[in-house]
All heavy atoms as TSV, in Angstrom:
chain	resi	resn	atom	element	x	y	z
A	1	LEU	N	N	2.437	-4.822	-4.361
A	1	LEU	CA	C	3.356	-3.851	-3.704
A	1	LEU	C	C	4.750	-4.325	-3.520
A	1	LEU	O	O	5.615	-3.511	-3.730
A	1	LEU	CB	C	2.629	-3.514	-2.325
A	1	LEU	CG	C	1.291	-2.910	-2.348
A	1	LEU	CD1	C	0.631	-2.851	-0.846
A	1	LEU	CD2	C	1.243	-1.592	-3.006
A	2	GLN	N	N	4.698	-5.587	-3.336
A	2	GLN	CA	C	6.142	-6.118	-3.060
A	2	GLN	C	C	6.912	-6.065	-4.400
A	2	GLN	O	O	8.116	-5.794	-4.472
A	2	GLN	CB	C	6.069	-7.684	-2.703
A	2	GLN	CG	C	5.643	-7.866	-1.319
A	2	GLN	CD	C	6.715	-7.437	-0.314
A	2	GLN	OE1	O	7.854	-7.230	-0.514
A	2	GLN	NE2	N	6.282	-7.280	1.022
A	3	ALA	N	N	6.272	-6.333	-5.603
A	3	ALA	CA	C	6.913	-6.298	-6.812
A	3	ALA	C	C	7.356	-4.887	-7.151
A	3	ALA	O	O	8.493	-4.676	-7.605
A	3	ALA	CB	C	5.899	-6.686	-7.965
A	4	LEU	N	N	6.571	-3.874	-6.809
A	4	LEU	CA	C	6.923	-2.435	-7.058
A	4	LEU	C	C	8.175	-2.084	-6.136
A	4	LEU	O	O	9.076	-1.320	-6.532
A	4	LEU	CB	C	5.778	-1.566	-6.732
A	4	LEU	CG	C	4.716	-1.586	-7.719
A	4	LEU	CD1	C	3.515	-0.519	-7.172
A	4	LEU	CD2	C	5.255	-0.875	-9.059
A	5	ARG	N	N	8.297	-2.685	-4.905
A	5	ARG	CA	C	9.294	-2.373	-3.990
A	5	ARG	C	C	10.614	-3.025	-4.554
A	5	ARG	O	O	11.707	-2.492	-4.531
A	5	ARG	CB	C	8.957	-2.882	-2.625
A	5	ARG	CG	C	10.098	-2.594	-1.619
A	5	ARG	CD	C	10.434	-1.173	-1.633
A	5	ARG	NE	N	11.407	-0.789	-0.587
A	5	ARG	CZ	C	12.778	-0.753	-0.743
A	5	ARG	NH1	N	13.246	-1.122	-2.030
A	5	ARG	NH2	N	13.589	-0.382	0.136
A	6	THR	N	N	10.463	-4.324	-5.033
A	6	THR	CA	C	11.678	-4.938	-5.599
A	6	THR	C	C	12.079	-4.205	-6.794
A	6	THR	O	O	13.392	-3.986	-6.949
A	6	THR	CB	C	11.201	-6.371	-6.040
A	6	THR	OG1	O	10.807	-7.099	-4.872
A	6	THR	CG2	C	12.350	-7.144	-6.606
A	7	LEU	N	N	11.259	-3.781	-7.736
A	7	LEU	CA	C	11.660	-2.904	-8.861
A	7	LEU	C	C	12.364	-1.662	-8.332
A	7	LEU	O	O	13.447	-1.255	-8.884
A	7	LEU	CB	C	10.427	-2.455	-9.540
A	7	LEU	CG	C	10.642	-1.502	-10.724
A	7	LEU	CD1	C	11.019	-2.358	-11.900
A	7	LEU	CD2	C	9.481	-0.721	-10.916
A	8	GLY	N	N	11.902	-1.054	-7.184
A	8	GLY	CA	C	12.533	0.094	-6.713
A	8	GLY	C	C	14.073	-0.118	-6.303
A	8	GLY	O	O	14.966	0.831	-6.383
A	9	ASN	N	N	14.423	-1.364	-5.885
A	9	ASN	CA	C	15.780	-1.751	-5.598
A	9	ASN	C	C	16.776	-1.608	-6.750
A	9	ASN	O	O	17.954	-1.415	-6.676
A	9	ASN	CB	C	15.882	-3.160	-5.069
A	9	ASN	CG	C	15.177	-3.281	-3.676
A	9	ASN	OD1	O	14.975	-2.321	-3.005
A	9	ASN	ND2	N	14.807	-4.549	-3.392
A	10	ASP	N	N	16.202	-1.679	-8.007
A	10	ASP	CA	C	16.996	-1.761	-9.160
A	10	ASP	C	C	16.993	-0.367	-10.039
A	10	ASP	O	O	17.584	-0.335	-11.051
A	10	ASP	CB	C	16.489	-2.771	-10.154
A	10	ASP	CG	C	16.690	-4.223	-9.500
A	10	ASP	OD1	O	17.579	-4.420	-8.771
A	10	ASP	OD2	O	15.859	-5.080	-9.746
A	11	LEU	N	N	16.447	0.585	-9.447
A	11	LEU	CA	C	16.388	1.950	-10.199
A	11	LEU	C	C	17.804	2.448	-10.535
A	11	LEU	O	O	17.974	2.792	-11.699
A	11	LEU	CB	C	15.561	2.888	-9.468
A	11	LEU	CG	C	14.011	2.590	-9.366
A	11	LEU	CD1	C	13.291	3.541	-8.410
A	11	LEU	CD2	C	13.407	2.661	-10.703
A	12	GLU	N	N	18.635	2.600	-9.604
A	12	GLU	CA	C	19.969	3.132	-9.823
A	12	GLU	C	C	20.765	2.231	-10.804
A	12	GLU	O	O	21.298	2.890	-11.779
A	12	GLU	CB	C	20.720	3.454	-8.541
A	12	GLU	CG	C	20.231	4.555	-7.736
A	12	GLU	CD	C	18.990	4.277	-6.803
A	12	GLU	OE1	O	18.565	3.064	-6.778
A	12	GLU	OE2	O	18.733	4.905	-5.965
A	13	PRO	N	N	20.837	0.954	-10.592
A	13	PRO	CA	C	21.581	0.132	-11.557
A	13	PRO	C	C	20.944	0.119	-12.942
A	13	PRO	O	O	21.711	-0.043	-13.940
A	13	PRO	CB	C	21.478	-1.321	-10.944
A	13	PRO	CG	C	21.191	-1.134	-9.476
A	13	PRO	CD	C	20.457	0.200	-9.463
A	14	ALA	N	N	19.766	0.263	-13.063
A	14	ALA	CA	C	19.005	0.232	-14.276
A	14	ALA	C	C	19.188	1.497	-15.142
A	14	ALA	O	O	19.085	1.473	-16.368
A	14	ALA	CB	C	17.493	0.053	-14.151
A	15	PHE	N	N	19.651	2.605	-14.445
A	15	PHE	CA	C	19.771	3.745	-15.050
A	15	PHE	C	C	21.177	4.453	-14.697
A	15	PHE	O	O	21.198	5.431	-13.932
A	15	PHE	CB	C	18.713	4.799	-14.700
A	15	PHE	CG	C	17.291	4.411	-15.232
A	15	PHE	CD1	C	16.464	3.774	-14.243
A	15	PHE	CD2	C	16.902	4.495	-16.529
A	15	PHE	CE1	C	15.204	3.377	-14.639
A	15	PHE	CE2	C	15.689	4.156	-16.868
A	15	PHE	CZ	C	14.849	3.497	-16.014
A	16	PRO	N	N	22.231	3.826	-15.201
A	16	PRO	CA	C	23.537	4.234	-14.699
A	16	PRO	C	C	23.919	5.609	-15.063
A	16	PRO	O	O	24.724	6.255	-14.464
A	16	PRO	CB	C	24.526	3.213	-15.417
A	16	PRO	CG	C	23.676	2.531	-16.539
A	16	PRO	CD	C	22.251	2.765	-16.082
A	17	LYS	N	N	23.299	6.142	-16.161
A	17	LYS	CA	C	23.523	7.496	-16.616
A	17	LYS	C	C	23.276	8.486	-15.484
A	17	LYS	O	O	23.780	9.559	-15.331
A	17	LYS	CB	C	22.692	7.714	-17.893
A	17	LYS	CG	C	22.722	9.231	-18.458
A	17	LYS	CD	C	21.781	9.282	-19.581
A	17	LYS	CE	C	21.608	10.702	-20.127
A	17	LYS	NZ	N	20.686	10.637	-21.360
A	18	TRP	N	N	22.233	8.131	-14.668
A	18	TRP	CA	C	21.632	9.150	-13.589
A	18	TRP	C	C	21.955	8.676	-12.078
A	18	TRP	O	O	21.599	9.265	-11.272
A	18	TRP	CB	C	20.151	9.273	-13.793
A	18	TRP	CG	C	19.821	9.957	-15.123
A	18	TRP	CD1	C	20.427	11.038	-15.706
A	18	TRP	CD2	C	18.780	9.608	-15.956
A	18	TRP	NE1	N	19.847	11.291	-16.793
A	18	TRP	CE2	C	18.912	10.439	-17.118
A	18	TRP	CE3	C	17.867	8.542	-15.917
A	18	TRP	CZ2	C	17.955	10.398	-18.090
A	18	TRP	CZ3	C	17.005	8.513	-17.046
A	18	TRP	CH2	C	17.067	9.415	-18.226
A	19	ARG	N	N	22.577	7.474	-12.014
A	19	ARG	CA	C	22.612	6.932	-10.664
A	19	ARG	C	C	23.439	7.837	-9.762
A	19	ARG	O	O	23.229	7.740	-8.487
A	19	ARG	CB	C	23.145	5.535	-10.745
A	19	ARG	CG	C	24.700	5.566	-10.974
A	19	ARG	CD	C	25.148	4.044	-10.834
A	19	ARG	NE	N	26.379	3.902	-11.544
A	19	ARG	CZ	C	26.816	2.909	-12.336
A	19	ARG	NH1	N	26.009	1.982	-12.428
A	19	ARG	NH2	N	27.986	2.975	-12.882
A	20	ASP	N	N	24.324	8.652	-10.135
A	20	ASP	CA	C	25.069	9.551	-9.326
A	20	ASP	C	C	24.343	10.938	-9.201
A	20	ASP	O	O	24.854	11.803	-8.410
A	20	ASP	CB	C	26.458	9.818	-9.824
A	20	ASP	CG	C	27.273	8.432	-9.801
A	20	ASP	OD1	O	27.109	7.656	-8.810
A	20	ASP	OD2	O	28.089	8.196	-10.684
A	21	ASP	N	N	23.305	11.116	-9.828
A	21	ASP	CA	C	22.586	12.442	-9.790
A	21	ASP	C	C	21.757	12.444	-8.480
A	21	ASP	O	O	20.974	11.588	-8.206
A	21	ASP	CB	C	21.611	12.565	-11.095
A	21	ASP	CG	C	20.901	13.805	-11.154
A	21	ASP	OD1	O	20.104	14.014	-10.182
A	21	ASP	OD2	O	21.197	14.558	-12.049
A	22	GLU	N	N	21.968	13.473	-7.697
A	22	GLU	CA	C	21.204	13.664	-6.433
A	22	GLU	C	C	19.808	13.563	-6.567
A	22	GLU	O	O	19.099	12.984	-5.758
A	22	GLU	CB	C	21.817	14.807	-5.699
A	22	GLU	CG	C	21.189	14.953	-4.212
A	22	GLU	CD	C	21.758	13.845	-3.228
A	22	GLU	OE1	O	22.790	13.337	-3.442
A	22	GLU	OE2	O	20.865	13.323	-2.405
A	23	ARG	N	N	19.272	14.296	-7.604
A	23	ARG	CA	C	17.860	14.307	-7.690
A	23	ARG	C	C	17.327	12.987	-8.038
A	23	ARG	O	O	16.186	12.663	-7.623
A	23	ARG	CB	C	17.304	15.371	-8.866
A	23	ARG	CG	C	17.564	16.863	-8.296
A	23	ARG	CD	C	17.208	17.790	-9.543
A	23	ARG	NE	N	17.525	17.372	-10.831
A	23	ARG	CZ	C	16.932	17.604	-11.866
A	23	ARG	NH1	N	15.799	18.246	-11.983
A	23	ARG	NH2	N	17.415	17.174	-13.035
A	24	PHE	N	N	17.988	12.234	-8.865
A	24	PHE	CA	C	17.488	10.941	-9.286
A	24	PHE	C	C	17.631	10.025	-8.081
A	24	PHE	O	O	16.596	9.179	-7.794
A	24	PHE	CB	C	18.436	10.305	-10.509
A	24	PHE	CG	C	18.066	9.011	-10.860
A	24	PHE	CD1	C	16.889	8.887	-11.698
A	24	PHE	CD2	C	18.656	7.819	-10.385
A	24	PHE	CE1	C	16.572	7.566	-12.120
A	24	PHE	CE2	C	18.237	6.524	-10.774
A	24	PHE	CZ	C	17.094	6.455	-11.692
A	25	ARG	N	N	18.581	10.106	-7.256
A	25	ARG	CA	C	18.733	9.134	-6.035
A	25	ARG	C	C	17.626	9.548	-5.098
A	25	ARG	O	O	17.100	8.764	-4.388
A	25	ARG	CB	C	20.067	9.338	-5.437
A	25	ARG	CG	C	21.130	8.700	-6.275
A	25	ARG	CD	C	22.421	8.471	-5.504
A	25	ARG	NE	N	22.820	9.550	-4.522
A	25	ARG	CZ	C	23.779	10.407	-4.749
A	25	ARG	NH1	N	24.578	10.262	-5.814
A	25	ARG	NH2	N	24.200	11.319	-3.919
A	26	THR	N	N	17.281	10.871	-5.020
A	26	THR	CA	C	16.242	11.323	-4.108
A	26	THR	C	C	14.851	10.815	-4.579
A	26	THR	O	O	14.074	10.354	-3.831
A	26	THR	CB	C	16.232	12.862	-4.006
A	26	THR	OG1	O	17.499	13.223	-3.428
A	26	THR	CG2	C	15.004	13.307	-3.105
A	27	ALA	N	N	14.640	10.843	-5.878
A	27	ALA	CA	C	13.464	10.310	-6.476
A	27	ALA	C	C	13.249	8.859	-6.208
A	27	ALA	O	O	12.200	8.359	-5.913
A	27	ALA	CB	C	13.248	10.722	-7.822
A	28	ALA	N	N	14.286	8.145	-6.516
A	28	ALA	CA	C	14.297	6.653	-6.322
A	28	ALA	C	C	14.100	6.371	-4.818
A	28	ALA	O	O	13.306	5.422	-4.582
A	28	ALA	CB	C	15.646	6.012	-6.773
A	29	ALA	N	N	14.742	7.049	-3.941
A	29	ALA	CA	C	14.490	6.781	-2.552
A	29	ALA	C	C	13.030	7.105	-2.143
A	29	ALA	O	O	12.379	6.399	-1.372
A	29	ALA	CB	C	15.395	7.612	-1.657
A	30	GLY	N	N	12.425	8.182	-2.768
A	30	GLY	CA	C	10.935	8.532	-2.562
A	30	GLY	C	C	10.120	7.391	-2.989
A	30	GLY	O	O	9.182	7.054	-2.394
A	31	MET	N	N	10.519	6.806	-4.230
A	31	MET	CA	C	9.542	5.627	-4.579
A	31	MET	C	C	9.618	4.465	-3.679
A	31	MET	O	O	8.600	3.881	-3.392
A	31	MET	CB	C	10.105	5.297	-6.087
A	31	MET	CG	C	9.254	4.140	-6.663
A	31	MET	SD	S	9.742	2.585	-6.148
A	31	MET	CE	C	8.656	1.554	-7.210
A	32	ARG	N	N	10.806	4.152	-3.222
A	32	ARG	CA	C	11.088	3.059	-2.324
A	32	ARG	C	C	10.388	3.373	-0.905
A	32	ARG	O	O	9.701	2.467	-0.336
A	32	ARG	CB	C	12.480	2.798	-2.120
A	32	ARG	CG	C	13.120	2.127	-3.223
A	32	ARG	CD	C	14.621	1.681	-2.947
A	32	ARG	NE	N	15.473	2.844	-2.783
A	32	ARG	CZ	C	16.278	3.227	-3.743
A	32	ARG	NH1	N	16.157	2.850	-4.986
A	32	ARG	NH2	N	17.008	4.344	-3.563
A	33	ALA	N	N	10.301	4.615	-0.514
A	33	ALA	CA	C	9.642	4.911	0.710
A	33	ALA	C	C	8.096	4.828	0.541
A	33	ALA	O	O	7.427	4.357	1.521
A	33	ALA	CB	C	10.041	6.329	1.119
A	34	ALA	N	N	7.582	5.332	-0.540
A	34	ALA	CA	C	6.245	5.106	-0.748
A	34	ALA	C	C	5.853	3.575	-0.795
A	34	ALA	O	O	4.740	3.211	-0.300
A	34	ALA	CB	C	5.791	5.774	-2.135
A	35	ALA	N	N	6.610	2.783	-1.357
A	35	ALA	CA	C	6.347	1.353	-1.497
A	35	ALA	C	C	6.390	0.749	-0.080
A	35	ALA	O	O	5.623	-0.123	0.296
A	35	ALA	CB	C	7.324	0.595	-2.477
A	36	ASP	N	N	7.457	1.145	0.634
A	36	ASP	CA	C	7.611	0.620	2.011
A	36	ASP	C	C	6.412	0.975	2.840
A	36	ASP	O	O	5.968	0.044	3.713
A	36	ASP	CB	C	8.853	1.230	2.746
A	36	ASP	CG	C	10.150	0.643	2.111
A	36	ASP	OD1	O	10.069	-0.508	1.473
A	36	ASP	OD2	O	11.235	1.271	2.283
A	37	LYS	N	N	5.885	2.184	2.714
A	37	LYS	CA	C	4.881	2.634	3.580
A	37	LYS	C	C	3.529	1.793	3.151
A	37	LYS	O	O	2.790	1.462	3.913
A	37	LYS	CB	C	4.551	4.102	3.355
A	37	LYS	CG	C	3.390	4.612	4.016
A	37	LYS	CD	C	3.199	6.168	3.810
A	37	LYS	CE	C	1.910	6.739	4.515
A	37	LYS	NZ	N	1.674	8.155	4.225
A	38	ALA	N	N	3.316	1.597	1.941
A	38	ALA	CA	C	2.192	0.836	1.382
A	38	ALA	C	C	2.243	-0.556	1.998
A	38	ALA	O	O	1.303	-1.179	2.224
A	38	ALA	CB	C	2.172	0.885	-0.144
A	39	ILE	N	N	3.422	-1.259	1.920
A	39	ILE	CA	C	3.644	-2.474	2.466
A	39	ILE	C	C	3.381	-2.612	3.910
A	39	ILE	O	O	2.745	-3.589	4.365
A	39	ILE	CB	C	4.922	-3.098	2.070
A	39	ILE	CG1	C	4.967	-3.235	0.540
A	39	ILE	CG2	C	5.419	-4.382	2.858
A	39	ILE	CD1	C	6.551	-3.445	0.041
A	40	SER	N	N	3.904	-1.634	4.653
A	40	SER	CA	C	3.719	-1.677	6.217
A	40	SER	C	C	2.321	-1.407	6.555
A	40	SER	O	O	1.790	-1.744	7.736
A	40	SER	CB	C	4.718	-0.639	6.771
A	40	SER	OG	O	4.280	0.770	6.552
A	41	ALA	N	N	1.473	-0.688	5.705
A	41	ALA	CA	C	0.063	-0.432	6.102
A	41	ALA	C	C	-0.728	-0.632	4.730
A	41	ALA	O	O	-1.159	0.303	4.125
A	41	ALA	CB	C	-0.050	1.020	6.536
A	42	PRO	N	N	-0.866	-1.902	4.404
A	42	PRO	CA	C	-1.577	-2.240	3.184
A	42	PRO	C	C	-2.937	-1.714	3.117
A	42	PRO	O	O	-3.740	-1.612	4.195
A	42	PRO	CB	C	-1.624	-3.797	2.998
A	42	PRO	CG	C	-1.137	-4.245	4.401
A	42	PRO	CD	C	-0.531	-3.069	5.154
A	43	PRO	N	N	-3.458	-1.401	1.904
A	43	PRO	CA	C	-4.790	-0.801	1.783
A	43	PRO	C	C	-5.875	-1.929	2.135
A	43	PRO	O	O	-5.651	-3.050	1.709
A	43	PRO	CB	C	-4.851	-0.398	0.303
A	43	PRO	CG	C	-3.802	-1.134	-0.369
A	43	PRO	CD	C	-2.747	-1.335	0.738
A	44	LEU	N	N	-6.908	-1.549	2.864
A	44	LEU	CA	C	-7.852	-2.552	3.245
A	44	LEU	C	C	-9.221	-2.228	2.703
A	44	LEU	O	O	-10.231	-2.960	2.951
A	44	LEU	CB	C	-8.013	-2.529	4.818
A	44	LEU	CG	C	-6.680	-2.967	5.629
A	44	LEU	CD1	C	-6.853	-2.872	7.075
A	44	LEU	CD2	C	-6.188	-4.290	5.102
A	45	SER	N	N	-9.249	-1.205	1.870
A	45	SER	CA	C	-10.464	-0.837	1.216
A	45	SER	C	C	-10.238	-0.209	-0.167
A	45	SER	O	O	-9.046	0.186	-0.413
A	45	SER	CB	C	-11.364	0.163	1.965
A	45	SER	OG	O	-10.685	1.354	2.090
A	46	CYS	N	N	-11.269	-0.066	-1.048
A	46	CYS	CA	C	-10.980	0.578	-2.313
A	46	CYS	C	C	-10.494	1.993	-2.208
A	46	CYS	O	O	-9.638	2.511	-2.872
A	46	CYS	CB	C	-12.267	0.534	-3.088
A	46	CYS	SG	S	-12.608	-1.163	-3.704
A	47	GLN	N	N	-10.980	2.609	-1.142
A	47	GLN	CA	C	-10.784	4.132	-0.825
A	47	GLN	C	C	-9.321	4.136	-0.441
A	47	GLN	O	O	-8.592	4.972	-0.935
A	47	GLN	CB	C	-11.635	4.678	0.305
A	47	GLN	CG	C	-11.346	6.107	0.432
A	47	GLN	CD	C	-12.316	6.739	1.534
A	47	GLN	OE1	O	-13.109	6.019	2.143
A	47	GLN	NE2	N	-12.290	8.038	1.673
A	48	SER	N	N	-8.730	3.397	0.530
A	48	SER	CA	C	-7.453	3.444	0.946
A	48	SER	C	C	-6.487	2.977	-0.310
A	48	SER	O	O	-5.360	3.465	-0.424
A	48	SER	CB	C	-7.213	2.517	2.218
A	48	SER	OG	O	-7.414	1.243	1.978
A	49	LEU	N	N	-6.906	1.950	-1.108
A	49	LEU	CA	C	-6.160	1.589	-2.297
A	49	LEU	C	C	-5.947	2.748	-3.174
A	49	LEU	O	O	-4.878	2.907	-3.730
A	49	LEU	CB	C	-6.826	0.441	-2.944
A	49	LEU	CG	C	-6.057	0.009	-4.307
A	49	LEU	CD1	C	-4.754	-0.589	-3.957
A	49	LEU	CD2	C	-6.869	-1.058	-4.866
A	50	ALA	N	N	-6.986	3.531	-3.385
A	50	ALA	CA	C	-6.852	4.734	-4.210
A	50	ALA	C	C	-5.734	5.640	-3.681
A	50	ALA	O	O	-4.919	6.210	-4.519
A	50	ALA	CB	C	-8.096	5.414	-4.310
A	51	GLY	N	N	-5.734	5.811	-2.435
A	51	GLY	CA	C	-4.673	6.729	-1.713
A	51	GLY	C	C	-3.311	6.191	-1.904
A	51	GLY	O	O	-2.407	6.888	-2.184
A	52	THR	N	N	-3.245	4.862	-1.819
A	52	THR	CA	C	-1.917	4.186	-1.801
A	52	THR	C	C	-1.477	4.254	-3.274
A	52	THR	O	O	-0.329	4.691	-3.595
A	52	THR	CB	C	-2.032	2.678	-1.465
A	52	THR	OG1	O	-2.444	2.558	-0.138
A	52	THR	CG2	C	-0.771	1.939	-1.762
A	53	MET	N	N	-2.264	4.093	-4.254
A	53	MET	CA	C	-1.927	4.224	-5.629
A	53	MET	C	C	-1.499	5.569	-6.129
A	53	MET	O	O	-0.592	5.789	-6.784
A	53	MET	CB	C	-2.987	3.571	-6.527
A	53	MET	CG	C	-3.251	2.126	-6.428
A	53	MET	SD	S	-1.779	1.097	-6.427
A	53	MET	CE	C	-1.149	1.326	-8.065
A	54	LYS	N	N	-2.128	6.565	-5.506
A	54	LYS	CA	C	-1.827	8.046	-5.754
A	54	LYS	C	C	-0.464	8.204	-5.244
A	54	LYS	O	O	0.377	8.959	-5.843
A	54	LYS	CB	C	-2.946	8.925	-5.188
A	54	LYS	CG	C	-2.588	10.401	-5.480
A	54	LYS	CD	C	-3.542	11.299	-4.930
A	54	LYS	CE	C	-3.147	12.766	-5.137
A	54	LYS	NZ	N	-1.945	13.220	-5.666
A	55	SER	N	N	-0.254	7.884	-4.003
A	55	SER	CA	C	1.003	8.061	-3.375
A	55	SER	C	C	2.249	7.284	-4.290
A	55	SER	O	O	3.259	8.040	-4.499
A	55	SER	CB	C	1.153	7.536	-1.932
A	55	SER	OG	O	2.338	7.736	-1.414
A	56	LEU	N	N	2.065	6.155	-4.648
A	56	LEU	CA	C	3.027	5.444	-5.453
A	56	LEU	C	C	3.142	6.153	-6.860
A	56	LEU	O	O	4.260	6.357	-7.415
A	56	LEU	CB	C	2.632	4.051	-5.614
A	56	LEU	CG	C	2.848	3.130	-4.368
A	56	LEU	CD1	C	2.066	1.800	-4.583
A	56	LEU	CD2	C	4.330	2.962	-4.176
A	57	GLY	N	N	2.032	6.527	-7.427
A	57	GLY	CA	C	2.048	7.153	-8.826
A	57	GLY	C	C	2.752	8.543	-8.631
A	57	GLY	O	O	3.496	8.770	-9.622
A	58	ASP	N	N	2.491	9.245	-7.636
A	58	ASP	CA	C	3.191	10.520	-7.400
A	58	ASP	C	C	4.664	10.436	-7.345
A	58	ASP	O	O	5.433	11.270	-7.841
A	58	ASP	CB	C	2.617	11.283	-6.184
A	58	ASP	CG	C	1.243	11.828	-6.462
A	58	ASP	OD1	O	0.712	11.743	-7.544
A	58	ASP	OD2	O	0.600	12.294	-5.459
A	59	SER	N	N	5.083	9.378	-6.579
A	59	SER	CA	C	6.508	9.169	-6.486
A	59	SER	C	C	7.112	8.782	-7.788
A	59	SER	O	O	8.322	9.253	-7.997
A	59	SER	CB	C	6.750	8.136	-5.457
A	59	SER	OG	O	6.409	6.808	-5.866
A	60	CYS	N	N	6.437	8.031	-8.694
A	60	CYS	CA	C	7.023	7.596	-9.894
A	60	CYS	C	C	6.971	8.874	-10.930
A	60	CYS	O	O	8.003	9.153	-11.594
A	60	CYS	CB	C	6.127	6.620	-10.492
A	60	CYS	SG	S	6.188	4.950	-9.698
A	61	LYS	N	N	5.914	9.670	-10.757
A	61	LYS	CA	C	5.843	10.904	-11.681
A	61	LYS	C	C	6.997	11.845	-11.333
A	61	LYS	O	O	7.376	12.573	-12.301
A	61	LYS	CB	C	4.548	11.573	-11.505
A	61	LYS	CG	C	3.362	10.765	-12.204
A	61	LYS	CD	C	2.044	11.439	-11.877
A	61	LYS	CE	C	0.889	10.572	-12.439
A	61	LYS	NZ	N	-0.391	11.050	-11.959
A	62	ALA	N	N	7.469	11.994	-10.110
A	62	ALA	CA	C	8.343	13.002	-9.730
A	62	ALA	C	C	9.669	12.651	-10.472
A	62	ALA	O	O	10.325	13.529	-11.015
A	62	ALA	CB	C	8.701	12.794	-8.258
A	63	CYS	N	N	9.944	11.378	-10.666
A	63	CYS	CA	C	11.238	10.972	-11.419
A	63	CYS	C	C	10.905	11.150	-13.035
A	63	CYS	O	O	11.757	11.645	-13.684
A	63	CYS	CB	C	11.514	9.510	-11.186
A	63	CYS	SG	S	13.146	9.177	-11.796
A	64	HIS	N	N	9.846	10.659	-13.454
A	64	HIS	CA	C	9.495	10.692	-14.941
A	64	HIS	C	C	9.467	12.112	-15.309
A	64	HIS	O	O	9.832	12.303	-16.427
A	64	HIS	CB	C	8.112	9.986	-15.211
A	64	HIS	CG	C	8.219	8.593	-15.167
A	64	HIS	ND1	N	8.032	7.753	-16.299
A	64	HIS	CD2	C	8.560	7.677	-14.138
A	64	HIS	CE1	C	8.152	6.478	-15.979
A	64	HIS	NE2	N	8.461	6.360	-14.732
A	65	ARG	N	N	8.986	13.054	-14.549
A	65	ARG	CA	C	8.916	14.420	-14.905
A	65	ARG	C	C	10.199	14.900	-15.259
A	65	ARG	O	O	10.424	15.670	-16.201
A	65	ARG	CB	C	8.350	15.140	-13.813
A	65	ARG	CG	C	8.040	16.639	-14.038
A	65	ARG	CD	C	7.395	17.382	-12.839
A	65	ARG	NE	N	8.251	17.080	-11.638
A	65	ARG	CZ	C	7.631	16.554	-10.436
A	65	ARG	NH1	N	6.460	16.173	-10.545
A	65	ARG	NH2	N	8.383	16.296	-9.462
A	66	ASP	N	N	11.192	14.627	-14.447
A	66	ASP	CA	C	12.617	15.169	-14.596
A	66	ASP	C	C	13.549	14.315	-15.570
A	66	ASP	O	O	14.410	14.842	-16.138
A	66	ASP	CB	C	13.344	15.231	-13.237
A	66	ASP	CG	C	12.655	16.150	-12.370
A	66	ASP	OD1	O	12.083	17.136	-12.878
A	66	ASP	OD2	O	12.806	16.033	-11.047
A	67	TYR	N	N	13.190	12.964	-15.749
A	67	TYR	CA	C	14.141	12.119	-16.426
A	67	TYR	C	C	13.542	11.381	-17.651
A	67	TYR	O	O	14.287	10.577	-18.235
A	67	TYR	CB	C	14.737	11.148	-15.500
A	67	TYR	CG	C	15.531	11.826	-14.405
A	67	TYR	CD1	C	15.118	12.121	-13.169
A	67	TYR	CD2	C	16.844	12.215	-14.816
A	67	TYR	CE1	C	15.789	12.764	-12.165
A	67	TYR	CE2	C	17.637	12.916	-13.791
A	67	TYR	CZ	C	17.099	13.205	-12.601
A	67	TYR	OH	O	17.809	13.805	-11.663
A	68	ARG	N	N	12.352	11.735	-18.062
A	68	ARG	CA	C	11.936	11.203	-19.178
A	68	ARG	C	C	12.520	11.692	-20.393
A	68	ARG	O	O	12.720	12.860	-20.638
A	68	ARG	CB	C	10.404	11.414	-19.361
A	68	ARG	CG	C	9.676	10.695	-20.552
A	68	ARG	CD	C	8.339	10.778	-20.487
A	68	ARG	NE	N	7.737	9.960	-19.449
A	68	ARG	CZ	C	6.531	9.762	-19.089
A	68	ARG	NH1	N	5.617	10.407	-19.731
A	68	ARG	NH2	N	6.226	9.009	-18.109
A	69	GLY	N	N	12.818	10.796	-21.419
A	69	GLY	CA	C	13.311	11.161	-22.641
A	69	GLY	C	C	14.862	11.385	-22.828
A	69	GLY	O	O	15.782	11.194	-22.322
């Protein structure tokens, strides 16, 4: 979870083409928020891990859906 959160810190610098795009910044902030939430309340069971991974995955997909390719 910490590694994903650290990765989230570099999204805008890693994609300078989109760093000023409001939708991209919102998606990046959403990914960081999902990681922050997961870190603050880490999953304690397989069931809660599945929910955490879904939340993180959904935040990633929101950006990939708009910016892939």
